[in-house]
Each structure stands twice: as C-alpha cells, then as structure tokens.
N, C-alpha and C positions, 0 to 999 in steps of 0.2 A: 775388835778388829785386829787381824794380824798385821805385823809391821813390815814395811818394805823400805829400802834405802836406794835412792837414785844418786849416783856419783856422777856429776855433770849435769845437774838440774837446770843450769842456765842455758844449756844447748837446746837447739830445736828438737832433737831426738829426746832429750831428757824431759822436755815439756810435753811431747807427744805421749811418752810412756805415762807420765803423771796423769794426763787427762783420761787415759784408759784405766788407771788404777783408782782414781778419785772415787771416794764413797765405798770402795770395796776393801782398801787397805789404808792403814794409817801410815802416811808417807813422810819420810824425812829426806831432805835434799842436801847434797854437798856441792859447793861451788868453788871455783878457783879464786878469781878476783872479781870478775864482773857479775852483777846480780840483777841487771835491769829486766831480764826476762823471767825471773822467778815469780810464780804466782804468789799473791799476797797471803793466801790461806795455807801456806806450807811452812813448816819449820825448816830453816836452812842454816847451815853452818859452813864456815870456811874450811877448805881442805886441810889446812895446817892444824885444825882442831879435831881431826877425825879420831884421834886417840881417846877423846872424851866419850866416844860412843862404844868403846870396848865393853863387851859383856851384854850389850843390847841384843835382844833376841829378834833379829830381823829374819823373817821367813825367806825373803828373796832380796838379793842385792843386784842392781843393774849398774854395771861398771861401764858407763858411757864415756866418761872423761877421757880425752886423748889430746896429745899435742901433735899438730900437723904443721910441718915447716912452711914458712911463708917467704923465706929468703933472707931473714936476718941471721947470718951465720954466727954472730957473736953470742947468741942465746940458744941456738938450735940444739947443740949436743946436750947441754945441761937440761933443757926442758924435755927433750926426748927421754933422757935417762930418768928424770923424776916422774914424769907423767905416764910414760908408756912401759917402763921397766919396773921401777921401784914401787909405784902405787899399787899395781895389781898384786905384787908379792905381799905388800903390807896389808891390804884388804883381806887377803886369804888368811893371814896370820891373826888379824884382829877378830875375824868372825868365822871361826872354824866350823860352826854348825849351820851356817846359812848356805842357801843355794845361790851361786853366783852366775849371772849371765854376763859374759864378757863380750863387749862389742869390738870386734877386730875388723879387718879390712881384706878385701880381695886383692889388695896390693901385694900380699904375700906371694902371689903367683906372677908378679910382674916380669920376671926373667925366664918364664917358662917357654919351652920350644912349642908346646901345644897351647894354643890360645882359644881353641874352639870347644865349646861345651865342657868347660873345666868342671870336674867333679870335686866335691868336698873331700874326697878320699885321695885326690891327686897330691903328690908331695909338693910342699911349698918351695918356691925358688926366689926368695927375696934378694934384692940387690941394694936398693937405697937404704939409707939409715932409718928412714921412717918404717919401711916394710920390715926391716930386721928388728926394730924395736917392738912392732906389733906382734911379731912371731915370738919374741922373747917374753912378752906379756902373756901370750897364750901358754907358753911353757910353764910359767909361774902358776897359772890357773889350773893347768892339768894336774898339778899335785894336790889340788883342793879335793875335799871329800865329795862335793856335789857341785857340778858346773855344767854350763852349756856355753860354747863359744860360737858366736855368729859372725861370719865374715861378710861384711856389707859392701855392696857395689856402689854405684853413683847415686847417693840418696838426695832427694829433692823435696821441696815443699816450702810453704810459707815460713819465713824466718831463716832460710838457708843463706850462706854467704854469697853475696852478689858478685864476687870475683870469679866464680866458676862458670863453666861453659854455658849452661842453660840460661841463667838469668842475664848473662852478658849479651847473648844474641837476642834475647827478648827485649832488652833495653835498646839495642841497636835498631831492632825492628820498630819499636815505638818512637824512638827519638829521630832516627834518620831514614826510616822507611826501607831499610836494606839489611840483609844478613850476609856477611862474608864468610866463606868457608874455604879452608885450604884443600888443594887437590880437587878431587871429584866429590868430596864429602862422603866418602865411602867408609870412613872409620866407624866401627861399631862400638857402642857403649851400652851398658845395662843400667837402666834407670829404675829406681824403686822409690815409691812415695814414703815419706817419713812415717806416716800412719801405719803403713804396711810393715815397716821395720819394727815399729812398736808392737804390733800384733804378734810378730814372730818372736820378739824378745819375751813377751808375756807368756805365750804358749810354751816357749822353751823353759821358762821358769817353773812351769807346772808339770814337767816331766820328771821321772825318777832316775833315769840313767844319764850318764855323762856322754857328751858327744860334741862334735864340731860340724856345723851346717852352714849353708849359704843363706844370707838374707839378700836375695836377688829376685827380680821379677822374672816372668816366664819368657820374656822376649828381649833381645838386644836390638837397638835401633841405630842406623847409620846417622851421622850428623845431618846428612841431606834429608832423611826422613823426618827428623825432628824439626828441621827448618821448614819443611813443607807443611807440617802440622801447625806450626806457629803462623805461617803465611795464610792458612785457611781461616784463622781467627783474626789476625791482625795483618791485613794485606801489606806485603812488602816485596822488594826485589831480592832475588837470591843471586849472589855473585860468587863464582868459583874462581879461585886464584892460587897461584903458586903450587907447592907440593906439600903433601902431608905424609910423612914417613912413620907416623905413630902406629903402634900395634892396635889391632882390633881384638876385643875380648868378648866371649860369650860363655855362659855358665849353665851347668846342669843343676836344676833345682829338685830333682827327683828324691834325693836323700832328705831334703827338707820336708817334702810331702810325706815321706815314709815316717818321719819322726813326729810331725806335727799335724798331719792331715791337710785338708784343702785350705788354702789361703785365698780369700776373695780379693785379688789385687785391684787397686784403683786403676782405671784406664789412663793411659798416658795423655790422651786428649783432655780428659777431665783435670788431670794434674797441671797440665800446661795452662789451661784456662785460669786456674787458681793463681798460678804464678804471675800471669799477665795482669790480673786484677790487683794483686798485691803490689806489683811494681808500679802500676798506674797511680796508686795512692801515695 
C-alpha cells in the first residue's frame, strides 16, 4: 500500500479523512498535544518529532492541523506563527516529492466588499491575524512541487467544537426549548459536513495539477433557516432579539466541480439530525 500522512490526526477532519483512506493507504498521523481521538490502529507521532519522518515516501500529505484563536492573547501570536506559518513551510521542505493537500479557510475573504457567490479565483482580503496566517500558509504551499489548497467554510459534524454556532443553538433547543437569534436571523453561512470536506481533500490529492478550490456546500443558509430545521426535529421556540451586523457570505463551488467532478453532499437536515443525536448522548 502507498503511504499517506495526516497532520492533525486528532481533529475531527483528520479522523474523517483517515476513515476514508483506511484499508487503501498505509496512514501515519501527526498530532500536536491531544491524542484522545486518534484511532487505535494508526501509528501517530507528536508534531515535534516530524523531522524523524524525513525521507519517508508519502504519496499524499493532508495538512489539516491549524491554530484557531480562542481568546487567550498570551499564546495567540506564537501559536499562529508555529502552526499556521512555520509548519506548512517545514512540511513542504521535508517532503518535496509528496502531494500536499493544505486545508485553508474561507476566512481569507473576510474583508471583501463582495460577499456573494465568492469565487475561488477572487483575490483574498484577510484582515484578522488568523486569516493572514492561513494565507501565509497558502503562500508557503504554493512553492511546493505538487499541491491542492482547499478553503473550507463552516465545517460541521460529530466531534466538532461545541462552542460554535450550530451545536450551541442545538444545545439550547434541547436544554431550554428555545433558540435565540440576533436581528431577524438573516445572516447567511455556508455549512459543509466534515465527511464531504474529507471527500474533497482526497479527490484533490488524486489530481495532477496545482490549484486552489473551495470546500463549501452548494447552498448557504440563514441562521433562521438553520433554526427552523432544528425546530422541525426538536420542537423549540424561536426568539429574535437585538441586532446582527455580521456579514453574510456565500460561495461559488463551480471551480471545485470543474476540478473534482460531482460531489454528493450530505443534506443539511441529515447532518443536523446527526449533531442532535450526538449532543443528546
């Protein structure tokens, strides 16, 4: 079997990619500190030991690992630099013959004047340190011999962080019988299931040319539409309050289809049911 490396194996995207590669590739995993979600049947090493793998002939490398700020300013800059800037450059240097799939973020468009049907060919407009660090990581990978960059929208699925919008409002619906939304709930977000992102990453790994594409679903949904779908499954009261000045974003996935072909996306209703059952447990 050919070899693949997943950097960020402890993440729920790393696990999703592994499940789709299992039995087809001999997979090695890299983790940062936590390892509770790493499958028992995989060889995994800590990221500080990555140099020990130099010279290993990995056919594909999935660079999933990323630092996302959570509010602790004392460690934010250092972790952004090490995880999002220096690590991609190091991976490119250590494995010059491998094809790298770099998991980036649609946050690189966060300061764009155009927020509707954003194309993968649209110029990035990062503003936050996180978005800037992801774009810098992209630039490091673009100097590699063989790569695919996938800019991921709001990824969801079992194992996601429960502090984000979707699991938070599901928990409120289950615990309190209500969902509170700011303004009229009109803010649009693009949700894509983690299994679909894994499909896109693996398809991208098997292409020959270098490109940057979106890992997004075909539709963006307003907060109210998402809340209404939750209410259909778990009856609850929808409360609209205050104002929401957040931007709405939607994305054009046509270039992804052009490069990878048809992706059979999981329906949002099915994905929400999964999250509800997961949170109930």
